[in-house]
KOLGU-4560 file (N, C-alpha, C; in nm, 3 decimals, padded with zeros to 5 digits):
<recs>
<n_xx: 00.085 n_yy: -00.117 n_zz: 00.000 ca_xx: 00.000 ca_yy: 00.000 ca_zz: 00.000 c_xx: 00.089 c_yy: 00.123 c_zz: 00.000 mol: A seq: 1 type: MET>
<n_xx: 00.054 n_yy: 00.222 n_zz: -00.082 ca_xx: 00.131 ca_yy: 00.345 ca_zz: -00.090 c_xx: 00.092 c_yy: 00.446 c_zz: 00.016 mol: A seq: 2 type: GLY>
<n_xx: 00.160 n_yy: 00.557 n_zz: 00.014 ca_xx: 00.130 ca_yy: 00.664 ca_zz: 00.108 c_xx: -00.007 c_yy: 00.723 c_zz: 00.079 mol: A seq: 3 type: LYS>
<n_xx: -00.073 n_yy: 00.774 n_zz: 00.184 ca_xx: -00.204 ca_yy: 00.836 ca_zz: 00.169 c_xx: -00.187 c_yy: 00.974 c_zz: 00.108 mol: A seq: 4 type: VAL>
<n_xx: -00.266 n_yy: 01.005 n_zz: 00.006 ca_xx: -00.262 ca_yy: 01.136 ca_zz: -00.057 c_xx: -00.379 c_yy: 01.220 c_zz: -00.008 mol: A seq: 5 type: SER>
<n_xx: -00.355 n_yy: 01.350 n_zz: 00.009 ca_xx: -00.460 ca_yy: 01.442 ca_zz: 00.050 c_xx: -00.491 c_yy: 01.536 c_zz: -00.065 mol: A seq: 6 type: PHE>
<n_xx: -00.614 n_yy: 01.584 n_zz: -00.071 ca_xx: -00.649 ca_yy: 01.681 ca_zz: -00.176 c_xx: -00.571 c_yy: 01.811 c_zz: -00.160 mol: A seq: 7 type: PRO>
<n_xx: -00.548 n_yy: 01.878 n_zz: -00.271 ca_xx: -00.475 ca_yy: 02.005 ca_zz: -00.274 c_xx: -00.573 c_yy: 02.115 c_zz: -00.315 mol: A seq: 8 type: ILE>
<n_xx: -00.566 n_yy: 02.230 n_zz: -00.246 ca_xx: -00.654 ca_yy: 02.341 ca_zz: -00.283 c_xx: -00.593 c_yy: 02.421 c_zz: -00.399 mol: A seq: 9 type: ASP>
<n_xx: -00.657 n_yy: 02.529 n_zz: -00.439 ca_xx: -00.612 ca_yy: 02.611 ca_zz: -00.550 c_xx: -00.476 c_yy: 02.675 c_zz: -00.529 mol: A seq: 10 type: GLY>
<n_xx: -00.433 n_yy: 02.688 n_zz: -00.403 ca_xx: -00.303 ca_yy: 02.746 ca_zz: -00.372 c_xx: -00.197 c_yy: 02.638 c_zz: -00.347 mol: A seq: 11 type: ASN>
<n_xx: -00.226 n_yy: 02.516 n_zz: -00.388 ca_xx: -00.137 ca_yy: 02.401 ca_zz: -00.372 c_xx: -00.108 c_yy: 02.369 c_zz: -00.226 mol: A seq: 12 type: HIS>
<n_xx: -00.204 n_yy: 02.397 n_zz: -00.140 ca_xx: -00.195 ca_yy: 02.363 ca_zz: 00.002 c_xx: -00.278 c_yy: 02.238 c_zz: 00.028 mol: A seq: 13 type: LYS>
<n_xx: -00.227 n_yy: 02.152 n_zz: 00.115 ca_xx: -00.300 ca_yy: 02.030 ca_zz: 00.149 c_xx: -00.425 c_yy: 02.065 c_zz: 00.228 mol: A seq: 14 type: VAL>
<n_xx: -00.536 n_yy: 02.005 n_zz: 00.190 ca_xx: -00.661 ca_yy: 02.020 ca_zz: 00.265 c_xx: -00.661 c_yy: 01.909 c_zz: 00.370 mol: A seq: 15 type: ILE>
<n_xx: -00.619 n_yy: 01.941 n_zz: 00.491 ca_xx: -00.597 ca_yy: 01.838 ca_zz: 00.592 c_xx: -00.720 c_yy: 01.806 c_zz: 00.676 mol: A seq: 16 type: SER>
<n_xx: -00.830 n_yy: 01.874 n_zz: 00.653 ca_xx: -00.949 ca_yy: 01.844 ca_zz: 00.731 c_xx: -01.026 c_yy: 01.726 c_zz: 00.675 mol: A seq: 17 type: SER>
<n_xx: -00.981 n_yy: 01.673 n_zz: 00.563 ca_xx: -01.045 ca_yy: 01.558 ca_zz: 00.502 c_xx: -00.982 c_yy: 01.430 c_zz: 00.554 mol: A seq: 18 type: SER>
<n_xx: -01.063 n_yy: 01.330 n_zz: 00.577 ca_xx: -01.011 ca_yy: 01.199 ca_zz: 00.614 c_xx: -00.984 c_yy: 01.123 c_zz: 00.486 mol: A seq: 19 type: THR>
<n_xx: -00.866 n_yy: 01.061 n_zz: 00.471 ca_xx: -00.837 ca_yy: 00.986 ca_zz: 00.348 c_xx: -00.941 c_yy: 00.877 c_zz: 00.323 mol: A seq: 20 type: PRO>
<n_xx: -00.975 n_yy: 00.859 n_zz: 00.199 ca_xx: -01.076 ca_yy: 00.760 ca_zz: 00.162 c_xx: -01.012 c_yy: 00.623 c_zz: 00.146 mol: A seq: 21 type: ALA>
<n_xx: -00.956 n_yy: 00.573 n_zz: 00.255 ca_xx: -00.896 ca_yy: 00.440 ca_zz: 00.258 c_xx: -00.944 c_yy: 00.368 c_zz: 00.384 mol: A seq: 22 type: VAL>
<n_xx: -00.940 n_yy: 00.235 n_zz: 00.380 ca_xx: -00.978 ca_yy: 00.159 ca_zz: 00.499 c_xx: -00.873 c_yy: 00.178 c_zz: 00.607 mol: A seq: 23 type: GLN>
<n_xx: -00.916 n_yy: 00.167 n_zz: 00.732 ca_xx: -00.824 ca_yy: 00.179 ca_zz: 00.844 c_xx: -00.724 c_yy: 00.064 c_zz: 00.843 mol: A seq: 24 type: ALA>
<n_xx: -00.598 n_yy: 00.094 n_zz: 00.873 ca_xx: -00.495 ca_yy: -00.009 ca_zz: 00.885 c_xx: -00.503 c_yy: -00.076 c_zz: 01.022 mol: A seq: 25 type: LEU>
<n_xx: -00.542 n_yy: 00.001 n_zz: 01.123 ca_xx: -00.556 ca_yy: -00.049 ca_zz: 01.260 c_xx: -00.644 c_yy: 00.048 c_zz: 01.337 mol: A seq: 26 type: ALA>
<n_xx: -00.714 n_yy: -00.004 n_zz: 01.438 ca_xx: -00.796 ca_yy: 00.080 ca_zz: 01.525 c_xx: -00.772 c_yy: 00.042 c_zz: 01.671 mol: A seq: 27 type: VAL>
<n_xx: -00.780 n_yy: 00.142 n_zz: 01.757 ca_xx: -00.767 ca_yy: 00.120 ca_zz: 01.901 c_xx: -00.881 c_yy: 00.192 c_zz: 01.970 mol: A seq: 28 type: THR>
<n_xx: -00.948 n_yy: 00.122 n_zz: 02.061 ca_xx: -01.050 ca_yy: 00.180 ca_zz: 02.148 c_xx: -01.010 c_yy: 00.141 c_zz: 02.289 mol: A seq: 29 type: TYR>
<n_xx: -00.980 n_yy: 00.241 n_zz: 02.373 ca_xx: -00.929 ca_yy: 00.211 ca_zz: 02.507 c_xx: -00.998 c_yy: 00.302 c_zz: 02.609 mol: A seq: 30 type: ASP>
<n_xx: -01.076 n_yy: 00.242 n_zz: 02.697 ca_xx: -01.146 ca_yy: 00.316 ca_zz: 02.803 c_xx: -01.070 c_yy: 00.310 c_zz: 02.935 mol: A seq: 31 type: ALA>
<n_xx: -00.946 n_yy: 00.259 n_zz: 02.933 ca_xx: -00.868 ca_yy: 00.242 ca_zz: 03.057 c_xx: -00.726 c_yy: 00.294 c_zz: 03.038 mol: A seq: 32 type: THR>
<n_xx: -00.710 n_yy: 00.418 n_zz: 02.998 ca_xx: -00.575 ca_yy: 00.470 ca_zz: 02.971 c_xx: -00.520 c_yy: 00.552 c_zz: 03.088 mol: A seq: 33 type: ILE>
<n_xx: -00.537 n_yy: 00.504 n_zz: 03.210 ca_xx: -00.489 ca_yy: 00.577 ca_zz: 03.327 c_xx: -00.336 c_yy: 00.580 c_zz: 03.331 mol: A seq: 34 type: SER>
<n_xx: -00.271 n_yy: 00.479 n_zz: 03.273 ca_xx: -00.125 ca_yy: 00.480 ca_zz: 03.259 c_xx: -00.096 c_yy: 00.504 c_zz: 03.111 mol: A seq: 35 type: ALA>
<n_xx: 00.027 n_yy: 00.541 n_zz: 03.079 ca_xx: 00.061 ca_yy: 00.566 ca_zz: 02.940 c_xx: 00.033 c_yy: 00.441 c_zz: 02.856 mol: A seq: 36 type: SER>
<n_xx: -00.037 n_yy: 00.460 n_zz: 02.746 ca_xx: -00.073 ca_yy: 00.352 ca_zz: 02.656 c_xx: 00.004 c_yy: 00.369 c_zz: 02.526 mol: A seq: 37 type: THR>
<n_xx: 00.085 n_yy: 00.269 n_zz: 02.491 ca_xx: 00.165 ca_yy: 00.278 ca_zz: 02.370 c_xx: 00.101 c_yy: 00.200 c_zz: 02.257 mol: A seq: 38 type: GLU>
<n_xx: 00.098 n_yy: 00.261 n_zz: 02.139 ca_xx: 00.050 ca_yy: 00.194 ca_zz: 02.019 c_xx: 00.168 c_yy: 00.186 c_zz: 01.922 mol: A seq: 39 type: ILE>
<n_xx: 00.202 n_yy: 00.065 n_zz: 01.881 ca_xx: 00.303 ca_yy: 00.048 ca_zz: 01.777 c_xx: 00.231 c_yy: 00.063 c_zz: 01.644 mol: A seq: 40 type: THR>
<n_xx: 00.277 n_yy: 00.159 n_zz: 01.564 ca_xx: 00.209 ca_yy: 00.193 ca_zz: 01.440 c_xx: 00.238 c_yy: 00.092 c_zz: 01.329 mol: A seq: 41 type: LEU>
<n_xx: 00.138 n_yy: 00.067 n_zz: 01.247 ca_xx: 00.155 ca_yy: -00.013 ca_zz: 01.127 c_xx: 00.260 c_yy: 00.057 c_zz: 01.040 mol: A seq: 42 type: ASN>
<n_xx: 00.347 n_yy: -00.018 n_zz: 00.977 ca_xx: 00.455 ca_yy: 00.044 ca_zz: 00.898 c_xx: 00.402 c_yy: 00.127 c_zz: 00.781 mol: A seq: 43 type: THR>
<n_xx: 00.278 n_yy: 00.103 n_zz: 00.737 ca_xx: 00.220 ca_yy: 00.180 ca_zz: 00.628 c_xx: 00.142 c_yy: 00.302 c_zz: 00.675 mol: A seq: 44 type: ALA>
<n_xx: 00.130 n_yy: 00.322 n_zz: 00.806 ca_xx: 00.052 ca_yy: 00.434 ca_zz: 00.859 c_xx: 00.120 c_yy: 00.568 c_zz: 00.828 mol: A seq: 45 type: THR>
<n_xx: 00.043 n_yy: 00.662 n_zz: 00.772 ca_xx: 00.094 ca_yy: 00.797 ca_zz: 00.746 c_xx: 00.017 c_yy: 00.902 c_zz: 00.824 mol: A seq: 46 type: THR>
<n_xx: -00.099 n_yy: 00.864 n_zz: 00.879 ca_xx: -00.185 ca_yy: 00.958 ca_zz: 00.950 c_xx: -00.261 c_yy: 00.882 c_zz: 01.058 mol: A seq: 47 type: LEU>
<n_xx: -00.282 n_yy: 00.948 n_zz: 01.172 ca_xx: -00.372 ca_yy: 00.893 ca_zz: 01.272 c_xx: -00.483 c_yy: 00.994 c_zz: 01.299 mol: A seq: 48 type: ILE>
<n_xx: -00.601 n_yy: 00.940 n_zz: 01.323 ca_xx: -00.715 ca_yy: 01.020 ca_zz: 01.365 c_xx: -00.743 c_yy: 00.981 c_zz: 01.509 mol: A seq: 49 type: GLU>
<n_xx: -00.740 n_yy: 01.079 n_zz: 01.599 ca_xx: -00.754 ca_yy: 01.051 ca_zz: 01.742 c_xx: -00.877 c_yy: 01.122 c_zz: 01.796 mol: A seq: 50 type: VAL>
<n_xx: -00.959 n_yy: 01.047 n_zz: 01.868 ca_xx: -01.078 ca_yy: 01.101 ca_zz: 01.931 c_xx: -01.063 c_yy: 01.089 c_zz: 02.083 mol: A seq: 51 type: CYS>
<n_xx: -01.089 n_yy: 01.197 n_zz: 02.154 ca_xx: -01.088 ca_yy: 01.197 ca_zz: 02.300 c_xx: -01.232 c_yy: 01.210 c_zz: 02.347 mol: A seq: 52 type: ALA>
<n_xx: -01.281 n_yy: 01.106 n_zz: 02.414 ca_xx: -01.419 ca_yy: 01.106 ca_zz: 02.460 c_xx: -01.422 c_yy: 01.134 c_zz: 02.610 mol: A seq: 53 type: ILE>
<n_xx: -01.497 n_yy: 01.233 n_zz: 02.652 ca_xx: -01.522 ca_yy: 01.274 ca_zz: 02.790 c_xx: -01.415 c_yy: 01.363 c_zz: 02.851 mol: A seq: 54 type: ASP>
<n_xx: -01.287 n_yy: 01.330 n_zz: 02.836 ca_xx: -01.177 ca_yy: 01.411 ca_zz: 02.890 c_xx: -01.068 c_yy: 01.425 c_zz: 02.784 mol: A seq: 55 type: LYS>
<n_xx: -00.982 n_yy: 01.524 n_zz: 02.801 ca_xx: -00.870 ca_yy: 01.545 ca_zz: 02.708 c_xx: -00.772 c_yy: 01.428 c_zz: 02.717 mol: A seq: 56 type: ALA>
<n_xx: -00.700 n_yy: 01.406 n_zz: 02.607 ca_xx: -00.597 ca_yy: 01.303 ca_zz: 02.601 c_xx: -00.468 c_yy: 01.369 c_zz: 02.553 mol: A seq: 57 type: ILE>
<n_xx: -00.356 n_yy: 01.328 n_zz: 02.614 ca_xx: -00.225 ca_yy: 01.381 ca_zz: 02.579 c_xx: -00.152 c_yy: 01.277 c_zz: 02.495 mol: A seq: 58 type: LEU>
<n_xx: -00.084 n_yy: 01.323 n_zz: 02.390 ca_xx: -00.013 ca_yy: 01.236 ca_zz: 02.296 c_xx: 00.135 c_yy: 01.267 c_zz: 02.300 mol: A seq: 59 type: LEU>
<n_xx: 00.218 n_yy: 01.164 n_zz: 02.303 ca_xx: 00.363 ca_yy: 01.180 ca_zz: 02.294 c_xx: 00.413 c_yy: 01.092 c_zz: 02.180 mol: A seq: 60 type: ASN>
<n_xx: 00.480 n_yy: 01.152 n_zz: 02.081 ca_xx: 00.535 ca_yy: 01.076 ca_zz: 01.969 c_xx: 00.654 c_yy: 00.994 c_zz: 02.014 mol: A seq: 61 type: TRP>
<n_xx: 00.663 n_yy: 00.871 n_zz: 01.968 ca_xx: 00.776 ca_yy: 00.784 ca_zz: 02.000 c_xx: 00.744 c_yy: 00.686 c_zz: 02.111 mol: A seq: 62 type: GLY>
<n_xx: 00.848 n_yy: 00.625 n_zz: 02.166 ca_xx: 00.830 ca_yy: 00.518 ca_zz: 02.264 c_xx: 00.836 c_yy: 00.566 c_zz: 02.409 mol: A seq: 63 type: THR>
<n_xx: 00.869 n_yy: 00.691 n_zz: 02.432 ca_xx: 00.870 ca_yy: 00.743 ca_zz: 02.570 c_xx: 00.727 c_yy: 00.756 c_zz: 02.621 mol: A seq: 64 type: ALA>
<n_xx: 00.705 n_yy: 00.718 n_zz: 02.746 ca_xx: 00.572 ca_yy: 00.727 ca_zz: 02.806 c_xx: 00.520 c_yy: 00.871 c_zz: 02.803 mol: A seq: 65 type: ASP>
<n_xx: 00.392 n_yy: 00.884 n_zz: 02.781 ca_xx: 00.326 ca_yy: 01.015 ca_zz: 02.790 c_xx: 00.291 c_yy: 01.042 c_zz: 02.936 mol: A seq: 66 type: ALA>
<n_xx: 00.294 n_yy: 01.168 n_zz: 02.974 ca_xx: 00.254 ca_yy: 01.208 ca_zz: 03.109 c_xx: 00.205 c_yy: 01.352 c_zz: 03.101 mol: A seq: 67 type: SER>
<n_xx: 00.161 n_yy: 01.406 n_zz: 03.214 ca_xx: 00.114 ca_yy: 01.544 ca_zz: 03.214 c_xx: 00.229 c_yy: 01.643 c_zz: 03.201 mol: A seq: 68 type: THR>
<n_xx: 00.353 n_yy: 01.595 n_zz: 03.204 ca_xx: 00.469 ca_yy: 01.682 ca_zz: 03.181 c_xx: 00.547 c_yy: 01.643 c_zz: 03.056 mol: A seq: 69 type: THR>
<n_xx: 00.515 n_yy: 01.529 n_zz: 02.997 ca_xx: 00.584 ca_yy: 01.482 ca_zz: 02.875 c_xx: 00.477 c_yy: 01.450 c_zz: 02.769 mol: A seq: 70 type: VAL>
<n_xx: 00.454 n_yy: 01.545 n_zz: 02.679 ca_xx: 00.359 ca_yy: 01.524 ca_zz: 02.570 c_xx: 00.388 c_yy: 01.622 c_zz: 02.458 mol: A seq: 71 type: PHE>
<n_xx: 00.346 n_yy: 01.585 n_zz: 02.337 ca_xx: 00.367 ca_yy: 01.669 ca_zz: 02.219 c_xx: 00.238 c_yy: 01.732 c_zz: 02.167 mol: A seq: 72 type: ASP>
<n_xx: 00.125 n_yy: 01.667 n_zz: 02.192 ca_xx: -00.003 ca_yy: 01.715 ca_zz: 02.141 c_xx: -00.112 c_yy: 01.695 c_zz: 02.246 mol: A seq: 73 type: GLU>
<n_xx: -00.217 n_yy: 01.776 n_zz: 02.237 ca_xx: -00.335 ca_yy: 01.762 ca_zz: 02.323 c_xx: -00.457 c_yy: 01.745 c_zz: 02.233 mol: A seq: 74 type: VAL>
<n_xx: -00.537 n_yy: 01.645 n_zz: 02.265 ca_xx: -00.664 ca_yy: 01.626 ca_zz: 02.196 c_xx: -00.772 c_yy: 01.668 c_zz: 02.296 mol: A seq: 75 type: ILE>
<n_xx: -00.838 n_yy: 01.781 n_zz: 02.274 ca_xx: -00.938 ca_yy: 01.829 ca_zz: 02.370 c_xx: -01.053 c_yy: 01.729 c_zz: 02.387 mol: A seq: 76 type: PRO>
<n_xx: -01.116 n_yy: 01.734 n_zz: 02.501 ca_xx: -01.230 ca_yy: 01.646 ca_zz: 02.529 c_xx: -01.336 c_yy: 01.658 c_zz: 02.421 mol: A seq: 77 type: ALA>
<n_xx: -01.392 n_yy: 01.543 n_zz: 02.386 ca_xx: -01.503 ca_yy: 01.535 ca_zz: 02.290 c_xx: -01.470 c_yy: 01.599 c_zz: 02.155 mol: A seq: 78 type: ASN>
<n_xx: -01.347 n_yy: 01.572 n_zz: 02.110 ca_xx: -01.305 ca_yy: 01.623 ca_zz: 01.980 c_xx: -01.224 c_yy: 01.517 c_zz: 01.905 mol: A seq: 79 type: SER>
<n_xx: -01.204 n_yy: 01.544 n_zz: 01.777 ca_xx: -01.125 ca_yy: 01.456 ca_zz: 01.691 c_xx: -01.015 c_yy: 01.539 c_zz: 01.628 mol: A seq: 80 type: VAL>
<n_xx: -00.892 n_yy: 01.484 n_zz: 01.628 ca_xx: -00.779 ca_yy: 01.551 ca_zz: 01.563 c_xx: -00.710 c_yy: 01.452 c_zz: 01.471 mol: A seq: 81 type: ARG>
<n_xx: -00.654 n_yy: 01.503 n_zz: 01.363 ca_xx: -00.576 ca_yy: 01.421 ca_zz: 01.271 c_xx: -00.432 c_yy: 01.467 c_zz: 01.276 mol: A seq: 82 type: GLN>
<n_xx: -00.340 n_yy: 01.371 n_zz: 01.272 ca_xx: -00.197 ca_yy: 01.401 ca_zz: 01.277 c_xx: -00.123 c_yy: 01.319 c_zz: 01.173 mol: A seq: 83 type: PHE>
<n_xx: -00.036 n_yy: 01.385 n_zz: 01.095 ca_xx: 00.056 ca_yy: 01.312 ca_zz: 01.010 c_xx: 00.163 c_yy: 01.252 c_zz: 01.100 mol: A seq: 84 type: PHE>
<n_xx: 00.210 n_yy: 01.134 n_zz: 01.067 ca_xx: 00.311 ca_yy: 01.067 ca_zz: 01.148 c_xx: 00.448 c_yy: 01.128 c_zz: 01.117 mol: A seq: 85 type: ILE>
<n_xx: 00.521 n_yy: 01.177 n_zz: 01.219 ca_xx: 00.654 ca_yy: 01.232 ca_zz: 01.195 c_xx: 00.748 c_yy: 01.125 c_zz: 01.138 mol: A seq: 86 type: PRO>
<n_xx: 00.843 n_yy: 01.167 n_zz: 01.058 ca_xx: 00.941 ca_yy: 01.076 ca_zz: 00.998 c_xx: 01.008 c_yy: 00.991 c_zz: 01.105 mol: A seq: 87 type: ALA>
<n_xx: 01.029 n_yy: 00.865 n_zz: 01.075 ca_xx: 01.099 ca_yy: 00.768 ca_zz: 01.161 c_xx: 01.024 c_yy: 00.735 c_zz: 01.290 mol: A seq: 88 type: SER>
<n_xx: 00.897 n_yy: 00.774 n_zz: 01.303 ca_xx: 00.819 ca_yy: 00.743 ca_zz: 01.422 c_xx: 00.751 c_yy: 00.608 c_zz: 01.404 mol: A seq: 89 type: THR>
<n_xx: 00.772 n_yy: 00.518 n_zz: 01.500 ca_xx: 00.715 ca_yy: 00.383 ca_zz: 01.492 c_xx: 00.610 c_yy: 00.357 c_zz: 01.599 mol: A seq: 90 type: THR>
<n_xx: 00.597 n_yy: 00.449 n_zz: 01.694 ca_xx: 00.501 ca_yy: 00.430 ca_zz: 01.803 c_xx: 00.453 c_yy: 00.566 c_zz: 01.852 mol: A seq: 91 type: ALA>
<n_xx: 00.342 n_yy: 00.562 n_zz: 01.925 ca_xx: 00.286 ca_yy: 00.682 ca_zz: 01.985 c_xx: 00.230 c_yy: 00.642 c_zz: 02.122 mol: A seq: 92 type: VAL>
<n_xx: 00.242 n_yy: 00.731 n_zz: 02.220 ca_xx: 00.191 ca_yy: 00.706 ca_zz: 02.355 c_xx: 00.084 c_yy: 00.806 c_zz: 02.391 mol: A seq: 93 type: ASN>
<n_xx: -00.018 n_yy: 00.758 n_zz: 02.463 ca_xx: -00.129 ca_yy: 00.842 ca_zz: 02.506 c_xx: -00.149 c_yy: 00.827 c_zz: 02.656 mol: A seq: 94 type: PHE>
<n_xx: -00.200 n_yy: 00.933 n_zz: 02.718 ca_xx: -00.243 ca_yy: 00.925 ca_zz: 02.858 c_xx: -00.362 c_yy: 01.019 c_zz: 02.875 mol: A seq: 95 type: ILE>
<n_xx: -00.452 n_yy: 00.981 n_zz: 02.963 ca_xx: -00.569 ca_yy: 01.065 ca_zz: 02.988 c_xx: -00.531 c_yy: 01.185 c_zz: 03.074 mol: A seq: 96 type: GLU>
<n_xx: -00.598 n_yy: 01.296 n_zz: 03.051 ca_xx: -00.577 ca_yy: 01.416 ca_zz: 03.131 c_xx: -00.646 c_yy: 01.399 c_zz: 03.266 mol: A seq: 97 type: GLN>
<n_xx: -00.755 n_yy: 01.325 n_zz: 03.269 ca_xx: -00.829 ca_yy: 01.298 ca_zz: 03.392 c_xx: -00.905 c_yy: 01.166 c_zz: 03.376 mol: A seq: 98 type: ALA>
<n_xx: -00.944 n_yy: 01.109 n_zz: 03.487 ca_xx: -01.015 ca_yy: 00.980 ca_zz: 03.487 c_xx: -01.141 c_yy: 00.987 c_zz: 03.400 mol: A seq: 99 type: VAL>
<n_xx: -01.173 n_yy: 00.880 n_zz: 03.337 ca_xx: -01.289 ca_yy: 00.855 ca_zz: 03.251 c_xx: -01.266 c_yy: 00.890 c_zz: 03.104 mol: A seq: 100 type: THR>
<n_xx: -01.146 n_yy: 00.932 n_zz: 03.067 ca_xx: -01.121 ca_yy: 00.958 ca_zz: 02.925 c_xx: -01.122 c_yy: 00.827 c_zz: 02.846 mol: A seq: 101 type: ALA>
<n_xx: -01.170 n_yy: 00.834 n_zz: 02.724 ca_xx: -01.170 ca_yy: 00.720 ca_zz: 02.634 c_xx: -01.094 c_yy: 00.761 c_zz: 02.509 mol: A seq: 102 type: ILE>
<n_xx: -01.003 n_yy: 00.674 n_zz: 02.467 ca_xx: -00.919 ca_yy: 00.697 ca_zz: 02.349 c_xx: -00.971 c_yy: 00.614 c_zz: 02.231 mol: A seq: 103 type: LEU>
<n_xx: -00.985 n_yy: 00.679 n_zz: 02.116 ca_xx: -01.009 ca_yy: 00.609 ca_zz: 01.991 c_xx: -00.902 c_yy: 00.657 c_zz: 01.894 mol: A seq: 104 type: VAL>
<n_xx: -00.826 n_yy: 00.563 n_zz: 01.838 ca_xx: -00.719 ca_yy: 00.597 ca_zz: 01.745 c_xx: -00.734 c_yy: 00.512 c_zz: 01.620 mol: A seq: 105 type: CYS>
<n_xx: -00.740 n_yy: 00.579 n_zz: 01.504 ca_xx: -00.756 ca_yy: 00.512 ca_zz: 01.376 c_xx: -00.632 c_yy: 00.542 c_zz: 01.293 mol: A seq: 106 type: ILE>
<n_xx: -00.567 n_yy: 00.436 n_zz: 01.247 ca_xx: -00.448 ca_yy: 00.452 ca_zz: 01.163 c_xx: -00.489 c_yy: 00.444 c_zz: 01.017 mol: A seq: 107 type: GLU>
<n_xx: -00.440 n_yy: 00.539 n_zz: 00.937 ca_xx: -00.468 ca_yy: 00.543 ca_zz: 00.793 c_xx: -00.336 c_yy: 00.545 c_zz: 00.718 mol: A seq: 108 type: LYS>
</recs>
């Protein structure tokens, strides 16, 4: 499978609010992320779509555990964010901002 392509607007900018029209390579649903949860990414993954249900979720790229002091991205409660996978990244770690957060991660 090749890399996922995104539509380009009239100014040759990627329209990143679109979800690629491909089947998911992997999905994760985790209602118990009180400790850092690591996902090893499929080697073909170029984008992840992350949903934080009920509470915010913190994301840390790579194999280092995520914590409230070690994170690269925040997914606000009850929202969905899409992220391109940084070069040479093989895993991602998540942790809940507060109890009852639910993580949904879709690899494309």
